[in-house]
C-alpha positions in Angstrom: 96.8 42.2 39.1 95.8 43.9 42.4 94.0 47.3 42.8 96.2 50.1 43.8 94.7 52.0 46.8 94.4 55.7 46.6 93.6 57.9 49.7 93.3 56.9 53.4 91.5 54.1 55.1 88.8 55.1 57.7 91.1 53.7 60.4 94.0 55.9 59.3 91.7 59.1 59.4 90.4 58.2 62.9 93.8 57.7 64.2 95.0 61.0 62.7 91.8 62.9 64.0 92.4 61.5 67.5 96.1 62.6 67.5 94.9 66.1 66.2 92.3 66.5 68.8 94.6 65.4 71.6 97.2 68.1 70.5 94.6 70.8 70.3 93.5 69.9 73.8 97.0 70.0 75.2 97.7 73.3 73.7 94.4 74.6 74.9 95.2 73.6 78.5 98.6 75.1 78.2 97.2 78.4 76.9 94.5 78.5 79.6 97.1 78.0 82.4 99.5 80.8 80.8 96.5 83.2 80.8 95.7 82.5 84.3 99.1 82.8 85.4 99.6 86.1 83.5 96.4 87.4 85.2 97.7 86.5 88.6 101.0 88.1 87.8 99.5 91.3 86.7 97.5 91.6 89.9 100.5 90.9 91.9 102.6 93.6 90.2 99.7 96.1 90.6 99.6 95.0 94.3 103.3 95.6 94.8 103.0 99.0 93.4 100.1 100.1 95.8 101.2 98.4 99.0 104.4 100.4 99.9 102.6 103.6 99.5 99.7 102.4 101.9 102.1 101.1 104.4 103.9 104.5 104.6 100.7 106.3 105.0 99.6 103.8 107.7 102.8 104.3 109.6 102.6 108.0 109.3 98.9 108.0 110.6 99.9 105.8 113.6 102.7 108.1 114.6 100.5 111.1 114.6 97.6 109.5 116.5 97.1 110.9 120.1 94.8 109.5 123.0 93.3 106.6 121.0 93.8 103.0 121.2 92.5 102.2 117.7 92.2 103.9 114.3 90.9 102.9 110.9 90.7 104.3 107.4 89.4 103.4 104.0 89.7 104.6 100.4 90.6 103.9 96.8 94.2 103.9 95.4 95.1 103.0 91.9 91.8 101.2 91.4 92.2 99.3 94.7 89.6 99.8 97.5 91.4 99.5 100.7 90.3 99.2 104.3 92.8 99.1 107.4 92.2 99.0 111.1 95.0 99.4 113.8 94.8 98.6 117.5 97.3 99.1 120.2 98.1 95.6 121.6 100.9 96.5 124.0 102.3 99.6 125.5 105.8 100.1 127.2 108.0 102.7 128.8 111.7 103.2 128.6 113.6 101.6 131.4 113.9 103.5 134.6 117.0 105.6 135.1 119.0 106.6 138.0 119.5 110.3 138.4 122.8 111.1 139.9 121.8 114.7 140.9 119.1 113.7 143.5 119.9 110.1 143.8 116.5 108.8 142.8 115.2 106.3 140.2 113.4 108.0 137.4 110.4 106.1 135.8 109.0 107.1 132.6 105.4 106.9 131.1 104.5 104.8 128.2 106.2 105.9 125.1 106.2 102.8 123.1 103.1 101.5 121.4 102.8 98.0 119.4 99.9 98.1 117.0 98.2 95.2 115.3 97.2 96.3 111.8 94.9 94.6 109.5 94.9 95.8 105.7 92.4 94.6 103.1 92.8 95.4 99.4 90.1 94.7 96.7 90.1 95.1 93.1 87.1 93.7 91.1 86.8 90.0 92.4 90.3 90.0 93.7 90.9 90.5 97.5 94.1 90.3 99.5 94.3 90.8 103.2 97.5 91.4 105.4 98.0 91.6 109.1 101.1 93.0 110.6 102.5 94.7 113.7 103.9 98.2 113.9 105.9 99.9 116.6 105.6 103.6 117.1 106.9 105.8 119.9 106.1 109.3 121.3 103.7 110.9 123.7 100.0 109.9 123.7 
């Protein structure tokens, strides 16, 4: 009569351990990827909350500026350090107009200003930079 085997052989234990460690490794990688994605999503959401307010402030400041070709500002908003700089890259005037009263062409001074704006936001080790153009009009 043959002996009845109880328990697992060494090969079966090694195969089971290999499978277990492979599953633990895959789950660990998935969790790490989800954690990184979550952190990025949180930063993006915070950034989306801050950016519109900053853009409105920049636009307002550009419309108020007189007799300058560049402007900049820095500060902190909702935990984000920000710095922005704007430079006029182009000036323009309205088209000339014919005056029926005296029959002459009326030319206008520059009233339109195209600004190049560079904005940088920083929070801890995260930095995001934007560059855009903004059009303002009025007297300068």
